[in-house]
ChimeraX commands (.cxc) that place a marker at each C-alpha (Angstrom):
marker #1 position 17.32,15.58,17.97 radius 0.5
marker #1 position 15.46,18.79,16.55 radius 0.5
marker #1 position 11.53,18.79,16.97 radius 0.5
marker #1 position 9.73,20.04,13.72 radius 0.5
marker #1 position 6.44,21.70,15.46 radius 0.5
marker #1 position 4.63,22.47,12.29 radius 0.5
marker #1 position 5.19,19.38,10.13 radius 0.5
marker #1 position 3.72,16.01,9.94 radius 0.5
marker #1 position 6.17,13.09,9.96 radius 0.5
marker #1 position 5.28,10.04,7.67 radius 0.5
marker #1 position 6.53,6.52,9.01 radius 0.5
marker #1 position 6.21,3.60,6.57 radius 0.5
marker #1 position 6.56,0.36,7.94 radius 0.5
marker #1 position 6.88,-2.51,5.69 radius 0.5
marker #1 position 7.30,-6.28,6.57 radius 0.5
marker #1 position 11.11,-5.80,6.34 radius 0.5
marker #1 position 11.34,-1.99,5.82 radius 0.5
marker #1 position 11.19,1.19,7.68 radius 0.5
marker #1 position 11.47,4.94,6.22 radius 0.5
marker #1 position 10.67,8.42,7.44 radius 0.5
marker #1 position 9.31,11.26,5.35 radius 0.5
marker #1 position 8.94,14.98,6.06 radius 0.5
marker #1 position 8.25,17.91,3.97 radius 0.5
marker #1 position 10.42,20.91,4.24 radius 0.5
marker #1 position 9.86,24.84,4.24 radius 0.5
marker #1 position 9.31,24.51,0.36 radius 0.5
marker #1 position 7.14,21.39,0.74 radius 0.5
marker #1 position 9.80,19.20,-1.01 radius 0.5
marker #1 position 9.86,15.76,0.76 radius 0.5
marker #1 position 12.91,14.58,2.32 radius 0.5
marker #1 position 12.76,10.56,2.45 radius 0.5
marker #1 position 14.95,8.54,4.79 radius 0.5
marker #1 position 14.96,4.91,4.69 radius 0.5
marker #1 position 16.29,3.26,7.80 radius 0.5
marker #1 position 18.43,0.09,7.57 radius 0.5
marker #1 position 16.15,-2.58,9.85 radius 0.5
marker #1 position 18.41,-4.85,11.68 radius 0.5
marker #1 position 17.63,-8.44,11.31 radius 0.5
marker #1 position 16.80,-10.69,14.23 radius 0.5
marker #1 position 15.26,-7.57,16.11 radius 0.5
marker #1 position 11.58,-6.70,16.34 radius 0.5
marker #1 position 10.20,-3.91,14.22 radius 0.5
marker #1 position 9.11,-2.16,17.38 radius 0.5
marker #1 position 12.94,-2.12,18.62 radius 0.5
marker #1 position 14.13,-1.17,15.17 radius 0.5
marker #1 position 11.63,1.91,15.31 radius 0.5
marker #1 position 12.53,2.84,18.80 radius 0.5
marker #1 position 16.38,2.97,17.91 radius 0.5
marker #1 position 15.29,5.09,14.70 radius 0.5
marker #1 position 13.45,7.57,16.47 radius 0.5
marker #1 position 16.64,8.56,18.49 radius 0.5
marker #1 position 18.12,9.84,15.55 radius 0.5
marker #1 position 15.34,11.02,13.19 radius 0.5
marker #1 position 14.03,14.69,13.44 radius 0.5
marker #1 position 10.88,14.49,15.17 radius 0.5
marker #1 position 7.36,16.17,15.18 radius 0.5
marker #1 position 4.25,15.87,17.36 radius 0.5
marker #1 position 2.01,14.77,14.55 radius 0.5
marker #1 position 2.50,11.44,12.63 radius 0.5
marker #1 position 1.14,9.59,9.93 radius 0.5
marker #1 position 1.85,5.97,9.90 radius 0.5
marker #1 position 1.51,3.83,6.79 radius 0.5
marker #1 position 1.48,0.04,7.79 radius 0.5
marker #1 position 1.94,-2.71,5.33 radius 0.5
marker #1 position 0.15,-5.53,6.83 radius 0.5
marker #1 position -2.81,-8.03,6.18 radius 0.5
marker #1 position -5.75,-6.23,5.15 radius 0.5
marker #1 position -9.64,-7.51,5.26 radius 0.5
marker #1 position -12.12,-5.59,3.10 radius 0.5
marker #1 position -15.45,-5.26,4.44 radius 0.5
marker #1 position -18.40,-3.69,2.67 radius 0.5
marker #1 position -19.14,-0.41,4.41 radius 0.5
marker #1 position -22.74,-1.75,5.00 radius 0.5
marker #1 position -21.70,-4.76,6.68 radius 0.5
marker #1 position -18.82,-3.55,9.01 radius 0.5
marker #1 position -19.37,-3.66,12.70 radius 0.5
marker #1 position -16.66,-2.30,14.75 radius 0.5
marker #1 position -17.48,-5.01,17.58 radius 0.5
marker #1 position -16.74,-7.85,15.50 radius 0.5
marker #1 position -14.06,-6.48,13.09 radius 0.5
marker #1 position -11.06,-8.01,15.30 radius 0.5
marker #1 position -12.81,-11.48,15.21 radius 0.5
marker #1 position -13.27,-11.36,11.45 radius 0.5
marker #1 position -9.57,-10.17,10.85 radius 0.5
marker #1 position -8.49,-13.30,13.17 radius 0.5
marker #1 position -10.42,-15.71,11.20 radius 0.5
marker #1 position -9.28,-14.34,7.86 radius 0.5
marker #1 position -5.79,-14.05,9.12 radius 0.5
marker #1 position -5.11,-16.12,11.80 radius 0.5
marker #1 position -2.32,-14.54,14.29 radius 0.5
marker #1 position -1.57,-14.28,17.85 radius 0.5
marker #1 position -2.86,-11.72,20.50 radius 0.5
marker #1 position 0.06,-9.50,19.74 radius 0.5
marker #1 position -1.70,-7.59,17.23 radius 0.5
marker #1 position -3.79,-4.64,17.45 radius 0.5
marker #1 position -6.64,-4.62,14.77 radius 0.5
marker #1 position -7.42,-1.11,13.15 radius 0.5
marker #1 position -9.60,0.01,10.39 radius 0.5
marker #1 position -9.82,3.02,7.76 radius 0.5
marker #1 position -13.17,3.95,6.30 radius 0.5
marker #1 position -12.99,4.32,2.33 radius 0.5
marker #1 position -16.26,5.90,1.74 radius 0.5
marker #1 position -15.65,6.44,-1.99 radius 0.5
marker #1 position -14.93,2.56,-2.45 radius 0.5
marker #1 position -18.02,1.83,-0.13 radius 0.5
marker #1 position -15.59,-0.29,1.99 radius 0.5
marker #1 position -13.61,-0.55,5.10 radius 0.5
marker #1 position -9.98,-1.80,5.23 radius 0.5
marker #1 position -9.34,-3.76,8.59 radius 0.5
marker #1 position -5.70,-4.30,8.99 radius 0.5
marker #1 position -3.30,-5.12,12.01 radius 0.5
marker #1 position -0.45,-3.98,13.73 radius 0.5
marker #1 position 1.82,-5.29,16.23 radius 0.5
marker #1 position 1.03,-4.21,19.72 radius 0.5
marker #1 position 4.56,-3.29,20.75 radius 0.5
marker #1 position 5.00,-1.20,17.64 radius 0.5
marker #1 position 2.03,0.59,18.11 radius 0.5
marker #1 position 3.06,1.52,21.66 radius 0.5
marker #1 position 6.30,2.76,20.61 radius 0.5
marker #1 position 4.46,5.30,18.00 radius 0.5
marker #1 position 1.76,6.09,20.84 radius 0.5
marker #1 position 4.68,6.68,23.44 radius 0.5
marker #1 position 6.56,9.07,21.06 radius 0.5
marker #1 position 3.80,11.15,19.23 radius 0.5
marker #1 position 0.88,13.43,20.56 radius 0.5
marker #1 position -1.24,13.20,17.31 radius 0.5
marker #1 position -1.25,9.72,15.23 radius 0.5
marker #1 position -3.14,8.67,12.25 radius 0.5
marker #1 position -2.52,4.87,11.09 radius 0.5
marker #1 position -3.26,4.08,7.73 radius 0.5
marker #1 position -3.09,0.98,5.57 radius 0.5
marker #1 position -0.19,1.58,3.10 radius 0.5
marker #1 position -2.18,0.56,-0.11 radius 0.5
marker #1 position -5.32,2.51,0.47 radius 0.5
marker #1 position -3.79,5.46,-1.38 radius 0.5
marker #1 position -3.11,3.15,-4.47 radius 0.5
marker #1 position -6.53,2.00,-4.20 radius 0.5
marker #1 position -8.06,5.45,-4.17 radius 0.5
marker #1 position -6.07,6.85,-6.91 radius 0.5
marker #1 position -6.36,3.78,-9.61 radius 0.5
marker #1 position -10.11,3.41,-8.94 radius 0.5
marker #1 position -10.15,7.23,-10.11 radius 0.5
marker #1 position -8.14,5.91,-13.09 radius 0.5
marker #1 position -10.50,3.11,-13.78 radius 0.5
marker #1 position -13.10,5.46,-14.97 radius 0.5
marker #1 position -11.06,6.45,-18.07 radius 0.5
marker #1 position -12.21,4.49,-21.43 radius 0.5
marker #1 position -14.63,2.05,-21.57 radius 0.5
marker #1 position -12.56,-0.96,-20.75 radius 0.5
marker #1 position -12.68,-3.23,-17.75 radius 0.5
marker #1 position -9.28,-2.69,-15.94 radius 0.5
marker #1 position -7.28,-5.28,-13.82 radius 0.5
marker #1 position -4.55,-3.90,-11.61 radius 0.5
marker #1 position -1.28,-5.62,-10.07 radius 0.5
marker #1 position 0.64,-3.65,-7.74 radius 0.5
marker #1 position 4.19,-5.05,-6.66 radius 0.5
marker #1 position 5.88,-4.44,-3.36 radius 0.5
marker #1 position 8.00,-6.27,-1.11 radius 0.5
marker #1 position 7.48,-9.57,-2.89 radius 0.5
marker #1 position 3.94,-9.22,-2.89 radius 0.5
marker #1 position 1.53,-8.83,-5.29 radius 0.5
marker #1 position -1.71,-6.86,-5.00 radius 0.5
marker #1 position -4.50,-7.60,-7.44 radius 0.5
marker #1 position -7.71,-5.59,-7.64 radius 0.5
marker #1 position -10.19,-4.18,-10.05 radius 0.5
marker #1 position -13.50,-2.01,-9.58 radius 0.5
marker #1 position -17.05,-2.00,-10.75 radius 0.5
marker #1 position -18.29,1.78,-10.47 radius 0.5
marker #1 position -17.58,2.74,-6.61 radius 0.5
marker #1 position -16.99,-0.71,-5.27 radius 0.5
marker #1 position -14.32,-3.26,-5.59 radius 0.5
marker #1 position -15.13,-6.10,-7.85 radius 0.5
marker #1 position -11.82,-7.97,-6.76 radius 0.5
marker #1 position -9.29,-7.47,-4.24 radius 0.5
marker #1 position -6.47,-9.94,-3.15 radius 0.5
marker #1 position -3.04,-10.20,-2.04 radius 0.5
marker #1 position -0.60,-12.96,-3.15 radius 0.5
marker #1 position 3.14,-13.95,-2.19 radius 0.5
marker #1 position 4.85,-13.22,-5.59 radius 0.5
marker #1 position 8.56,-14.13,-5.15 radius 0.5
marker #1 position 8.95,-15.35,-8.90 radius 0.5
marker #1 position 7.94,-13.93,-12.10 radius 0.5
marker #1 position 5.94,-17.17,-12.83 radius 0.5
marker #1 position 3.99,-16.87,-9.69 radius 0.5
marker #1 position 2.81,-13.39,-10.70 radius 0.5
marker #1 position 1.99,-14.50,-14.29 radius 0.5
marker #1 position -0.31,-17.53,-12.72 radius 0.5
marker #1 position -2.01,-15.14,-10.24 radius 0.5
marker #1 position -2.94,-12.18,-12.67 radius 0.5
marker #1 position -4.05,-14.96,-15.38 radius 0.5
marker #1 position -5.92,-16.76,-12.80 radius 0.5
marker #1 position -7.89,-13.54,-11.54 radius 0.5
marker #1 position -8.25,-12.36,-15.17 radius 0.5
marker #1 position -10.07,-15.70,-15.97 radius 0.5
marker #1 position -11.99,-15.57,-12.99 radius 0.5
marker #1 position -13.25,-12.23,-13.60 radius 0.5
marker #1 position -14.19,-13.13,-17.28 radius 0.5
marker #1 position -12.52,-10.31,-18.81 radius 0.5
marker #1 position -12.13,-10.05,-22.49 radius 0.5
marker #1 position -8.57,-10.98,-23.32 radius 0.5
marker #1 position -8.47,-8.67,-26.58 radius 0.5
marker #1 position -10.42,-5.80,-25.21 radius 0.5
marker #1 position -9.87,-5.36,-21.42 radius 0.5
marker #1 position -6.62,-4.06,-19.97 radius 0.5
marker #1 position -4.06,-5.10,-17.26 radius 0.5
marker #1 position -2.23,-2.45,-15.53 radius 0.5
marker #1 position 1.10,-3.12,-13.05 radius 0.5
marker #1 position 3.10,-0.96,-11.00 radius 0.5
marker #1 position 5.44,-0.81,-8.46 radius 0.5
marker #1 position 8.51,-2.82,-7.98 radius 0.5
marker #1 position 8.01,-5.22,-10.73 radius 0.5
marker #1 position 10.28,-8.22,-10.68 radius 0.5
marker #1 position 11.94,-9.05,-13.93 radius 0.5
marker #1 position 9.59,-6.27,-15.81 radius 0.5
marker #1 position 10.39,-7.06,-19.31 radius 0.5
marker #1 position 10.08,-10.82,-18.82 radius 0.5
marker #1 position 6.70,-10.39,-16.97 radius 0.5
marker #1 position 5.22,-8.21,-19.62 radius 0.5
marker #1 position 6.43,-9.99,-22.67 radius 0.5
marker #1 position 5.02,-13.49,-21.11 radius 0.5
marker #1 position 1.64,-11.85,-20.22 radius 0.5
marker #1 position 1.44,-10.40,-23.84 radius 0.5
marker #1 position 1.38,-13.88,-25.00 radius 0.5
marker #1 position -2.19,-14.08,-23.42 radius 0.5
marker #1 position -3.37,-10.50,-23.08 radius 0.5
marker #1 position -2.35,-8.22,-25.76 radius 0.5
marker #1 position -3.22,-5.03,-23.47 radius 0.5
marker #1 position -0.76,-5.09,-20.92 radius 0.5
marker #1 position 0.56,-1.70,-19.58 radius 0.5
marker #1 position 3.19,-0.72,-16.83 radius 0.5
marker #1 position 2.23,2.62,-14.95 radius 0.5
marker #1 position 5.24,5.01,-15.20 radius 0.5
marker #1 position 4.68,7.22,-11.83 radius 0.5
marker #1 position 6.41,10.10,-13.28 radius 0.5
marker #1 position 4.09,10.29,-16.21 radius 0.5
marker #1 position 1.05,9.20,-14.12 radius 0.5
marker #1 position 1.76,11.98,-11.44 radius 0.5
marker #1 position 2.85,14.69,-14.26 radius 0.5
marker #1 position 6.50,14.73,-13.14 radius 0.5
marker #1 position 5.55,15.55,-9.30 radius 0.5
marker #1 position 9.29,15.49,-7.79 radius 0.5
marker #1 position 8.50,12.36,-5.35 radius 0.5
marker #1 position 8.55,10.31,-8.34 radius 0.5
marker #1 position 12.41,11.20,-8.64 radius 0.5
marker #1 position 13.11,9.99,-4.90 radius 0.5
marker #1 position 15.30,6.70,-5.39 radius 0.5
marker #1 position 13.59,3.88,-3.32 radius 0.5
marker #1 position 10.27,5.61,-2.54 radius 0.5
marker #1 position 7.57,3.06,-2.64 radius 0.5
marker #1 position 4.67,4.05,-5.19 radius 0.5
marker #1 position 2.16,3.88,-2.25 radius 0.5
marker #1 position 4.01,6.49,-0.32 radius 0.5
marker #1 position 4.70,8.41,-3.78 radius 0.5
marker #1 position 0.67,8.29,-4.44 radius 0.5
marker #1 position 0.14,9.48,-0.68 radius 0.5
marker #1 position 2.04,12.42,-1.17 radius 0.5
marker #1 position 0.85,13.56,-4.57 radius 0.5
marker #1 position -2.92,12.30,-4.20 radius 0.5
marker #1 position -3.69,12.46,-0.45 radius 0.5
marker #1 position -5.18,9.53,1.53 radius 0.5
marker link #1:1,2 radius 0.2
marker link #1:2,3 radius 0.2
marker link #1:3,4 radius 0.2
marker link #1:4,5 radius 0.2
marker link #1:5,6 radius 0.2
marker link #1:6,7 radius 0.2
marker link #1:7,8 radius 0.2
marker link #1:8,9 radius 0.2
marker link #1:9,10 radius 0.2
marker link #1:10,11 radius 0.2
marker link #1:11,12 radius 0.2
marker link #1:12,13 radius 0.2
marker link #1:13,14 radius 0.2
marker link #1:14,15 radius 0.2
marker link #1:15,16 radius 0.2
marker link #1:16,17 radius 0.2
marker link #1:17,18 radius 0.2
marker link #1:18,19 radius 0.2
marker link #1:19,20 radius 0.2
marker link #1:20,21 radius 0.2
marker link #1:21,22 radius 0.2
marker link #1:22,23 radius 0.2
marker link #1:23,24 radius 0.2
marker link #1:24,25 radius 0.2
marker link #1:25,26 radius 0.2
marker link #1:26,27 radius 0.2
marker link #1:27,28 radius 0.2
marker link #1:28,29 radius 0.2
marker link #1:29,30 radius 0.2
marker link #1:30,31 radius 0.2
marker link #1:31,32 radius 0.2
marker link #1:32,33 radius 0.2
marker link #1:33,34 radius 0.2
marker link #1:34,35 radius 0.2
marker link #1:35,36 radius 0.2
marker link #1:36,37 radius 0.2
marker link #1:37,38 radius 0.2
marker link #1:38,39 radius 0.2
marker link #1:39,40 radius 0.2
marker link #1:40,41 radius 0.2
marker link #1:41,42 radius 0.2
marker link #1:42,43 radius 0.2
marker link #1:43,44 radius 0.2
marker link #1:44,45 radius 0.2
marker link #1:45,46 radius 0.2
marker link #1:46,47 radius 0.2
marker link #1:47,48 radius 0.2
marker link #1:48,49 radius 0.2
marker link #1:49,50 radius 0.2
marker link #1:50,51 radius 0.2
marker link #1:51,52 radius 0.2
marker link #1:52,53 radius 0.2
marker link #1:53,54 radius 0.2
marker link #1:54,55 radius 0.2
marker link #1:55,56 radius 0.2
marker link #1:56,57 radius 0.2
marker link #1:57,58 radius 0.2
marker link #1:58,59 radius 0.2
marker link #1:59,60 radius 0.2
marker link #1:60,61 radius 0.2
marker link #1:61,62 radius 0.2
marker link #1:62,63 radius 0.2
marker link #1:63,64 radius 0.2
marker link #1:64,65 radius 0.2
marker link #1:65,66 radius 0.2
marker link #1:66,67 radius 0.2
marker link #1:67,68 radius 0.2
marker link #1:68,69 radius 0.2
marker link #1:69,70 radius 0.2
marker link #1:70,71 radius 0.2
marker link #1:71,72 radius 0.2
marker link #1:72,73 radius 0.2
marker link #1:73,74 radius 0.2
marker link #1:74,75 radius 0.2
marker link #1:75,76 radius 0.2
marker link #1:76,77 radius 0.2
marker link #1:77,78 radius 0.2
marker link #1:78,79 radius 0.2
marker link #1:79,80 radius 0.2
marker link #1:80,81 radius 0.2
marker link #1:81,82 radius 0.2
marker link #1:82,83 radius 0.2
marker link #1:83,84 radius 0.2
marker link #1:84,85 radius 0.2
marker link #1:85,86 radius 0.2
marker link #1:86,87 radius 0.2
marker link #1:87,88 radius 0.2
marker link #1:88,89 radius 0.2
marker link #1:89,90 radius 0.2
marker link #1:90,91 radius 0.2
marker link #1:91,92 radius 0.2
marker link #1:92,93 radius 0.2
marker link #1:93,94 radius 0.2
marker link #1:94,95 radius 0.2
marker link #1:95,96 radius 0.2
marker link #1:96,97 radius 0.2
marker link #1:97,98 radius 0.2
marker link #1:98,99 radius 0.2
marker link #1:99,100 radius 0.2
marker link #1:100,101 radius 0.2
marker link #1:101,102 radius 0.2
marker link #1:102,103 radius 0.2
marker link #1:103,104 radius 0.2
marker link #1:104,105 radius 0.2
marker link #1:105,106 radius 0.2
marker link #1:106,107 radius 0.2
marker link #1:107,108 radius 0.2
marker link #1:108,109 radius 0.2
marker link #1:109,110 radius 0.2
marker link #1:110,111 radius 0.2
marker link #1:111,112 radius 0.2
marker link #1:112,113 radius 0.2
marker link #1:113,114 radius 0.2
marker link #1:114,115 radius 0.2
marker link #1:115,116 radius 0.2
marker link #1:116,117 radius 0.2
marker link #1:117,118 radius 0.2
marker link #1:118,119 radius 0.2
marker link #1:119,120 radius 0.2
marker link #1:120,121 radius 0.2
marker link #1:121,122 radius 0.2
marker link #1:122,123 radius 0.2
marker link #1:123,124 radius 0.2
marker link #1:124,125 radius 0.2
marker link #1:125,126 radius 0.2
marker link #1:126,127 radius 0.2
marker link #1:127,128 radius 0.2
marker link #1:128,129 radius 0.2
marker link #1:129,130 radius 0.2
marker link #1:130,131 radius 0.2
marker link #1:131,132 radius 0.2
marker link #1:132,133 radius 0.2
marker link #1:133,134 radius 0.2
marker link #1:134,135 radius 0.2
marker link #1:135,136 radius 0.2
marker link #1:136,137 radius 0.2
marker link #1:137,138 radius 0.2
marker link #1:138,139 radius 0.2
marker link #1:139,140 radius 0.2
marker link #1:140,141 radius 0.2
marker link #1:141,142 radius 0.2
marker link #1:142,143 radius 0.2
marker link #1:143,144 radius 0.2
marker link #1:144,145 radius 0.2
marker link #1:145,146 radius 0.2
marker link #1:146,147 radius 0.2
marker link #1:147,148 radius 0.2
marker link #1:148,149 radius 0.2
marker link #1:149,150 radius 0.2
marker link #1:150,151 radius 0.2
marker link #1:151,152 radius 0.2
marker link #1:152,153 radius 0.2
marker link #1:153,154 radius 0.2
marker link #1:154,155 radius 0.2
marker link #1:155,156 radius 0.2
marker link #1:156,157 radius 0.2
marker link #1:157,158 radius 0.2
marker link #1:158,159 radius 0.2
marker link #1:159,160 radius 0.2
marker link #1:160,161 radius 0.2
marker link #1:161,162 radius 0.2
marker link #1:162,163 radius 0.2
marker link #1:163,164 radius 0.2
marker link #1:164,165 radius 0.2
marker link #1:165,166 radius 0.2
marker link #1:166,167 radius 0.2
marker link #1:167,168 radius 0.2
marker link #1:168,169 radius 0.2
marker link #1:169,170 radius 0.2
marker link #1:170,171 radius 0.2
marker link #1:171,172 radius 0.2
marker link #1:172,173 radius 0.2
marker link #1:173,174 radius 0.2
marker link #1:174,175 radius 0.2
marker link #1:175,176 radius 0.2
marker link #1:176,177 radius 0.2
marker link #1:177,178 radius 0.2
marker link #1:178,179 radius 0.2
marker link #1:179,180 radius 0.2
marker link #1:180,181 radius 0.2
marker link #1:181,182 radius 0.2
marker link #1:182,183 radius 0.2
marker link #1:183,184 radius 0.2
marker link #1:184,185 radius 0.2
marker link #1:185,186 radius 0.2
marker link #1:186,187 radius 0.2
marker link #1:187,188 radius 0.2
marker link #1:188,189 radius 0.2
marker link #1:189,190 radius 0.2
marker link #1:190,191 radius 0.2
marker link #1:191,192 radius 0.2
marker link #1:192,193 radius 0.2
marker link #1:193,194 radius 0.2
marker link #1:194,195 radius 0.2
marker link #1:195,196 radius 0.2
marker link #1:196,197 radius 0.2
marker link #1:197,198 radius 0.2
marker link #1:198,199 radius 0.2
marker link #1:199,200 radius 0.2
marker link #1:200,201 radius 0.2
marker link #1:201,202 radius 0.2
marker link #1:202,203 radius 0.2
marker link #1:203,204 radius 0.2
marker link #1:204,205 radius 0.2
marker link #1:205,206 radius 0.2
marker link #1:206,207 radius 0.2
marker link #1:207,208 radius 0.2
marker link #1:208,209 radius 0.2
marker link #1:209,210 radius 0.2
marker link #1:210,211 radius 0.2
marker link #1:211,212 radius 0.2
marker link #1:212,213 radius 0.2
marker link #1:213,214 radius 0.2
marker link #1:214,215 radius 0.2
marker link #1:215,216 radius 0.2
marker link #1:216,217 radius 0.2
marker link #1:217,218 radius 0.2
marker link #1:218,219 radius 0.2
marker link #1:219,220 radius 0.2
marker link #1:220,221 radius 0.2
marker link #1:221,222 radius 0.2
marker link #1:222,223 radius 0.2
marker link #1:223,224 radius 0.2
marker link #1:224,225 radius 0.2
marker link #1:225,226 radius 0.2
marker link #1:226,227 radius 0.2
marker link #1:227,228 radius 0.2
marker link #1:228,229 radius 0.2
marker link #1:229,230 radius 0.2
marker link #1:230,231 radius 0.2
marker link #1:231,232 radius 0.2
marker link #1:232,233 radius 0.2
marker link #1:233,234 radius 0.2
marker link #1:234,235 radius 0.2
marker link #1:235,236 radius 0.2
marker link #1:236,237 radius 0.2
marker link #1:237,238 radius 0.2
marker link #1:238,239 radius 0.2
marker link #1:239,240 radius 0.2
marker link #1:240,241 radius 0.2
marker link #1:241,242 radius 0.2
marker link #1:242,243 radius 0.2
marker link #1:243,244 radius 0.2
marker link #1:244,245 radius 0.2
marker link #1:245,246 radius 0.2
marker link #1:246,247 radius 0.2
marker link #1:247,248 radius 0.2
marker link #1:248,249 radius 0.2
marker link #1:249,250 radius 0.2
marker link #1:250,251 radius 0.2
marker link #1:251,252 radius 0.2
marker link #1:252,253 radius 0.2
marker link #1:253,254 radius 0.2
marker link #1:254,255 radius 0.2
marker link #1:255,256 radius 0.2
marker link #1:256,257 radius 0.2
marker link #1:257,258 radius 0.2
marker link #1:258,259 radius 0.2
marker link #1:259,260 radius 0.2
view
């Protein structure tokens, strides 16, 4: 097993997915999905994967987990664990972490399994944990300033739909939904749209990610909202090489192109 001393390894951990990414000497990204063994904990899967993946002392870990958004002026590190447990009941096997998002005046509080975190800490000398969606929030927040229309965003990944919008330098709305079926996704998007009182003929809905039944979804949404757009990562990122990597999630592409 080779050690790459001058590189930073990026590990993305989803609910049922695991991948490793590393830049080479020419700054091209090597993306290695790992086949997660069902019936075995993610910690055990990661421990096994690290035996065959080229290592580096520095690692950046993207965690796709339950995120609680807290206004930055109300954030208190002493109470964040209690707040997260209240919002997302779970057992004591989780460690609660946070990322400060100064450009959005918010703090993202998220969880990681304790054993999983221990595997990472045991194998790397320098570790940074990031909630996986934060690069997407930051990038689409910047996109929201183009034009005068309000914009609602839907990011699809791993049978989940993240719906959010911005007002100046803050979230106007941010929530996550289980969306295994197209009709569920349509319901959630239209419900949030109505809740925010957006203008059906003027404001915009932007979708991105692993969109299930994309054509059907867009066609049905356009029966109610004429301005529905699908973000093409290649065009959005000026044909950056990472957008050509098959299977790389949009949040990971965004991280490499736009940074955290």
